[in-house]
Structures are given as structure tokens and as C-alpha cells.
N, C-alpha and C positions, 0 to 999 in steps of 0.2 A: 243274704244269696246262699242257697244250697249250692254243693259241688255241684259242676258240670264239666263235665268230660266229653272229649272228641270220639268217634265211634268212626273207626275205619271202615267196619262195615255196614256202616248206614252213611260215610262220608258227610259227620254232623255235630253239633255240639248239642250237647241233652243232659237236660237234671239226672244223675247219677243215683238211682233209686237200687237197694241191693235186694237180694234175691230173699233174704232173713233179714229184716229188718237188725239193724247194730250190727250185722255181722261181713264180713266182705273176704270172699276167696278169691287169690289172685296166682295166675299161673305163673312164670317168668320167665324162658327159653335162655338156660344158663352156658355152661361155655362148652366147647370140644375140647378137651383137656390135651391138645397135639403139643402145644408150644407155649412162652412165656407171655401175659396179658399184654395187651397194648393199649392204650386211653382209647382206641376205636368201642373195645370191649365192654370198658370200664366205666365210661357214660353210658350204657343202660344199663347198668345194677344201679349207678348214682340217680339217675332218672326218674325211677322207679322203687328208688330208697325213698326220694323225697317224696314222692306219693302214698307211701305209705308209710311214712311217719305223717302226713299231712292227716289221712287215715285215719289213724292212732290220735293224732290231737284233735280232730275233730270228734272224738269219743266212740270210733268201730274199733268189733276187735276184729283183725290183720288176721288171716291163715295164710301164710307167705310160703311159695313152692318155689326154687331154683332148683330146676334137675343139674344133673353131669352129665354128658353124653361120654362115657369112657369107652364108646367100641364102636368106629370109626372107617371111612378106609382112611383119613389124612390120620389116623392114629397112625394106624398097620403101615401105609407108607414110612411116617417120619420115623417109628421102630426099629424099621431096617435100616434107616439112615444112622440113627443116634445106637444099632446096633446090640441092644436092651430090646428084652421082651415088651410087646405089646401092653400089660398090663401094667408095667411098672414105668413104663411112660406114662403113662395115664395116670397112674398112682403120685407120680414125682410131678407130672404138670399140675393134679388138680390141686396141690399141695400151695404149687406157688401162685395158682388163682385164688384160693383161700387166703392167703398170707395177705394179697393188693388188695383182697374185699375188704381185710381187718386193719390193714394200713389206712383206709381210704373211708375208712369209719362206716362201711355199711352193714347194717342194723341185721346179724344173722339169719337164716329164712328158719321157719317155726321148719320144713322139713326138706333135705337136701338128697331128693331120690337119683343113683345112678341109675343107670342106662342096663347094664349086663346085672342087677340088682331084683328087676322086673320082667325078664324073661318070660315069667310065666302067666303074667296077665298082658305080655304081649301075643302072645301063641293062645290065650283064651279071645282077643278080639279079632287076630286073626280067623281065629275058627267061626266065631259068630258071622263074619262079615262073609266066609263062604258059603255059610250056614242062608245066610241070606239073600244070597246069589250074586252080590256086590262084588265077590272079589273069587280069583281062582287059580287052581295050583297046577304047575305042567310038569311035564315029565321030569324035569333035572332036577326038580327038589323047587324051584324058584315059588314066590303065593305075588300075584299082581292084583290093585283094586282094579276093576272094571268102571275106567272113570265114566263110560256111558251105559250104563247101568244105574248111574246115582241118579237121586230126584234130579238134586241141581248140585252145578261145578261152579266153580272159579269168579263165586260172589264178591270174596274178599279184594283180589286185585281185578274182577270186572272186565277182565279176558274174552275172548274168544275162543273154545273148545279148537275151533278147526282151525287157527291161525297159532298153536301151540305145534312147537316144534316138537321129534320123538323124545318122549323120557329117556335120558342118559342111563337109568337102571335097565339092565338085561339087553338081549338080543329083539331085537325089533319082530325078526321073524317069528319067536316064537310067544307073542303076545296077541292079543284079541287086535288092541286099539296102540296104534304108535305112543301112543299119550299116555298110558297105563304106566304105573312106576310100582315097584317091588315093595311088598309091605314083608316080606321073607326074600333072604338071599341061600342058596343051596352052601353047601360047604367045597371050598376050596383048597387044594394042598398047602399047609402051612399056616392056614387061616382058625382062628378059633370058632366053635362050634358050637350048639347046643341039638339038644333032640328035640325033634315035634314031629307031629301026625306026616306030614309032606317029606319028612328026611332029614339030615341035620343041615345046620347052618345058622346065618345070624341075622339078626334084625334088619331090615331098613331104618332110613333115618329118622322117618316122620313117625313111623308106627309106636314110637317109644315116647315121644310128646303124648302123643291120645289116653295112652295106656296108663302113666303116669299121671299126667293132670286127674284121667278119671278116679283113680286111686288111690288120692290123697285128697281131691276136692268133689269128687262125684260124677253123677253123669250130667250135671248143667251147674256153672259157679259165673261167678260176677265177671272175671277179667281176663284177659289175657295178654299179654304184652310180651315186647321183644322189638328188636332191630326194624328198621324198614326194611330192608333186603332178605328179611325172611320170612315178606309176606308172601310172593313166588317165589319157590314151591313150597316152602314148609308151612306153612301155616295155611294156605290153599289146602294142601293133602292132610293137614290133620283135621279141618274141619271136613272132607270129604269122607275120611276114615271113620270119625263119629258117629257123623248124620247116618256116614252108612250103614252104620252100628243100631241105627235108632236114637240115638244120644243127643238132647237139643244144645252139647257145649257149650261153649263160653259165650256169653248177651253181650258183651262191649270187648273191642281188639284196641290195644293203643301200643304204638310204633312210635319208637324215638328216630329221631334223623341221624347222620352218618358224622364224625369229626372228619373233616376233610385238610388236604394240606393240596395246595395251587389249585385248587379245584376239584379235588379226585379223592374221592373215599380212602381212607385208610385202609390198609393190605398188607397181606405178606408179599402179594404177587406182584403190585408197584413196587415194592422196596421202599415204603414210605410210613415202615411202621414207629414207632413211638413206641416203647416198654414203658413201662410204669416205674420200674427201679432205676434207669437211666433220668427221670423226669424227675424223682425223687431226690436226685442228687442238686436238681435245681433250685426246686423250693420243696416249703414243708408237704406234709400229706393233706393237712386242711387245708392250704392254697389251691392245689390240686385239684380239690376236690371243689372249693368254690369254684374252680374256672370252669372244671366238667360239666358242674350245676347250672351257670349261669344265664347261659342261654335257653331257649325256650326247648323244650323237649322234642318238638314237631321241626325245630330250627335246624338244619346243617349249622357245626360248628366251626368254624378254619382256624386252624391248630399254625399258630406262630411263636419261636419265643420272646418274641416283641408283646404276645398280645398276652402268653402267659404269664412275662411279667409284670406289666401294668394290671394283671388282674388280683396277682399277689399282694401290687402295692396297696391295691386298692381295700384287698381283704383285713390290710395289718391296719388301716386307718380306722377300720370300724374296732377290730380288734382295740387297738391303740384305746380309742373311745372307755372301753369297756372297762378296762384294767384301771386305766384311770379313775374313774364312777367309783369301780372296787375300792380304791387305796380308800376314797371319801367317803363311802357308804357302805363299805362293808361287803357281808353277803347280798349277791342279787339272783331278786328271783328268776325264773327260765321259763314258768307257767302264764306269762301275760300276753298276748297276743292281739296286734293292733287290728283293729278294725279296715283299716285299708289294707294292709297286709293281709287278711282272711279272704276278703274282696278279690282281692288279685289272685291267690291261692285257689281261690274256686271256679275261677275265672279258667279252667282249663291249665289248671298249675302253672298262671303266667310269670316263672320267675322272674324276667327281667323288669316285670311292674312292681314286685313284691322287692327286688333288689332298690329300686326307687325309692322303696316306700323306706326302707330299712337306713338309706342316704339320708334323707330327709329327717329318719331321727333322731342319727345320729349326728345332724347341725342343729339342731333343737337340744341334744343334749349336750351339745360341746356348750352352749350359752349359758345351760342351767349350770354348769360347771362354772364357766366364768364368772356368771354373776353369785355364786355360793345356792343357788336355788336348789335344797335339796329335797323337795316335796316335787321338783317336777322333775329333777334327775333323774329320783327312784324309780318313775314309771318312764319315762323315755328308754331309758339302761334294761329296764325290767323287758320292755317292748321288743328293743332289739336281742337282747337274751332268748326268747321267745321265738322270734322270725331265726334268730342261726343254729339255733336245737331242731327246727324242723327244715330247717336245709342240711342240716346234720354237722353244722360247725360250730359249734358252740364250742369256744377254747376250755370252761372248763368241763365239758363231757371225760369221761374214763381213758379212752383212747388216746384224747389230745394233750390232756396232763400227762401223762403217764410220757411220750411221745416228749414233750417240751420239758419236762424234770429232767429225762437222760440228757437233752440236747443242752438244756441251760448248765449242767454237771460241766461239761466238756467246755461250754462255751466260757464258763466260769474258769474253770483250770487254765486254759487258753489265755485269756485276759491277764490273770493275777500274773501270769507268767511272762508277757507284758508290760505292765505296770512294776512288776519289779525290776525289770531291765530300765523301764523309765528313771524310777526312783535313782537306780546307782548312777544311770547316766547323771543326772539333776545334782546328784551328792559332787560328784569331780565337775562341774558346771559346764558339763558337756550338750549345752542348750540346743545343737542342731539336730543331736542324735534324739535328744529328748522329744523335740518336736517330731522328727521322723516316726515317734512310735505314737506320738498319740493320732499324728495322720492315720499309720494305719490301723489304728482303733476305731477313727472316725469314718474310714472306707467300709471296715467290717458293718456300718451300719447300728453304730453304736453311739451315743453321749455322755463325753468323759468331761465331769467336773471338779476342778479344784478346792476340796473346802480344807478349814481348821483341823478337822478330824484326818485327812487324806485324802486321797483320790476315792471319786467315784463313778461309776458307771449306768447306764443303767440302758436298755436298749430304745 
């Protein structure tokens, strides 16, 4: 079975055929670096990191672009409240996002363009739209896209133009149509600005992605991805700008669903955000990634602490099997892909079905372990590790190995201290205290075994 993917534009699942055989170009709308990331932000990155890994595993050469929006109304607003320059705030939170991506083992993008580094490309694109009669400048220096001058509009969301409210960009009185949106915003006192033929100002939100996608992937590319909430207005307006300039733009659109809490989308305005570094105090990075990647990318993921804990326990079972298999076999290869796993991934990245395959492989592998069937164990463990590599959760990946090594050093030090206390208690025949210490070690999720050579512990 070849890879089949959903397309928001056509609203169906169809075979994926790249424009250039063997090569895939993907543009993912990245972070607006106004504040630290929560799991709603990072889910998108993980979902499409899994897509990228599966494409690579399937033999494609992937160019993956994930932009950074480092100039925006929200950035300017938050910079005032945090009493720092807008560029300093943007740089501060870009670093936090980058660290979170790395902490959860997202592959670095091929290129990661910043909006402020592509003002020239935006001005060129706006100029072309004005020349083609699809956009118009107004007296104050704003430039708007004339949505009624387009050959088509709202093809992605399926809405009707006359049903739309007025665009929030600019004053309605200066626009041809209430729904026209700003490509360029005239300079305001105290705000950053760049010179253009229409006057100093800064870019609108939508124009940046059209310009950067074209700059790195060309006028026509394979996949544009992002969150469900970006379909309108952001992605709809990207299509409008690009098509208005005469560019075919993205051939397929993929959108991941939200992380919800109590049935509502996770957002700062609702006050229900869960920041990455808070959750990493509760579970390991590999366990958080496993959880955020576990639902189908087009399905809502309802967050609860209990669901996260249960998911982490499920991952530990898989990890424990692999480590026990490695103790018996030695090194386990990561390039083996089970046919059933491939079938699930080729079915629009059906990760829940892929996880069911992993669960069955672990069950069969445990049976092989018990029977000391090394040949079957080697096959099953290699298939499990290959599947985990696609999901970005291979325990021996460098990201996780370094993290585990650091954690192991800390845990070893703590357990060593507890065991020394226990031995002192036993030496003075204070067995009640010794048992309490043993219970504390067990409560940490560790197994303690007394041997002739002394106590040994394991996870």
C-alpha cells in the first residue's frame, strides 16, 4: 500500500504523489514567539515530525520548512508588558521553543526562516499583487488584498464571502471590501517598521508564510501543514495571496486537531494552557512525546493528568520489553518495519492502529523472551524499535539516551544514599527503619533485590 493522506482542500484521502519523484517539500506554520510553548503548540510539531520521519523511512528526501513569526501584534503587546524590546522578547521565546522541540526529539527543520529576515521577499510579493490588480495601497500606507478581485477565495474552509464579518485588519472605511485583509501595515509610533514603495510599515501576518514558502520550496510544493485553527483566516489568505500572484502554491493541506481540556481548545485566553516544562516535571520527555503523538493527528486529544500517566505507563511497558530483549540479544537494529505497522502509517498516518501493532509485537516478543526463542525475539524487538524510531520514541536515540544517562546518574546517587542508610539500619538491627527505606525505594518505581553480593536495584 502506498501512502494515502487526507487533503483539507479536497476533503478526501487520496494517494500521495510528490511533484518531483522521490522528493517532498513541506511547509509547517511554526511558532509565533510571544510566550513559552504549551502542549497545544507542540502537538502540531510532533504530528508532522512523525509524517516527516515516515516519509524518510519510506525512502523520500524531505525538505522541511518550519517558520518563526518574530513580528506580530501579540509580540509587540507582550513586549510592553514584559518591559523589553520586541526583538528581545521574540528572541527569548524562540529559544524556549527551540529547547522544547529538542527536548521532545523533533528533527530540526531543513531551514527555519524568521519573518523579519524575509521582508524583501514580502515586499516583492505585495508589489506583484498590486501590479496584477489583486491588491491596492491606501493613502495611509496600508496595502490590502482585494478579495473580490480574486478568481477564487475560501476554497479551503468552504465559507461564503458574503457571510464573513469585516476583517480585523484596518478600518473598514478605507477598504474596498470589508473582508479585505492587510498585506502591509503602515508604521505606528513606537512600532518597528521597514521602508517600502507605499511608506514605512510592517508586514501583515499572512503574507510572511506565502513569501517564505515560495522562497524555500518554490512556487509549487507538496504539503502545507498546521493546526486546525489556521484554516481560516491564515491558510485561506495564504492561498489567496499566492494564487493572486499566479503561484499554484501547496498541492495538499494537512491540519492537526487540537489538544483540549474539558472539551475546550487549549488557549491562553481560556487560561487552560499546560506548558511543556511543567509537564516535564511529571513525565520524561519521551513519555510526553509518546502521549502527544498517540492520537490520530486529525482527532482531538483530550488532556488529563490521568490520561498522561496511563500513556506513560504504557510506553514504559514497551521500553521495558526492548531493554530486556537487548540484555539477551545485545544490539537491536532500528531499521526493521513490520508490514502491519507500515499499512497503518500509510493509511493517513493512523498512529492509533500503529500503536496496536506495537502492542501485539511486544506481546509476541515477551512470549519469545519467556521461551528463550532468540530468533523470533530478534525479529519482534527489531520491529518494535523500528516503529518507535518512526514515532520519535526510540529509547536509544541520542536525545533520549543523553537524557536517560543524566537522569540515571541522579537516580543512582539518590538510591545509593538510601541503600547506605538501609545498610546502617540493618547493621544496628533496626529492621523497621530498613523496611521503610525499602518501601521508599519501591514507591519510586524501582525493584530492590538482596543478593549475596549486596542489594541490587533496577527500574
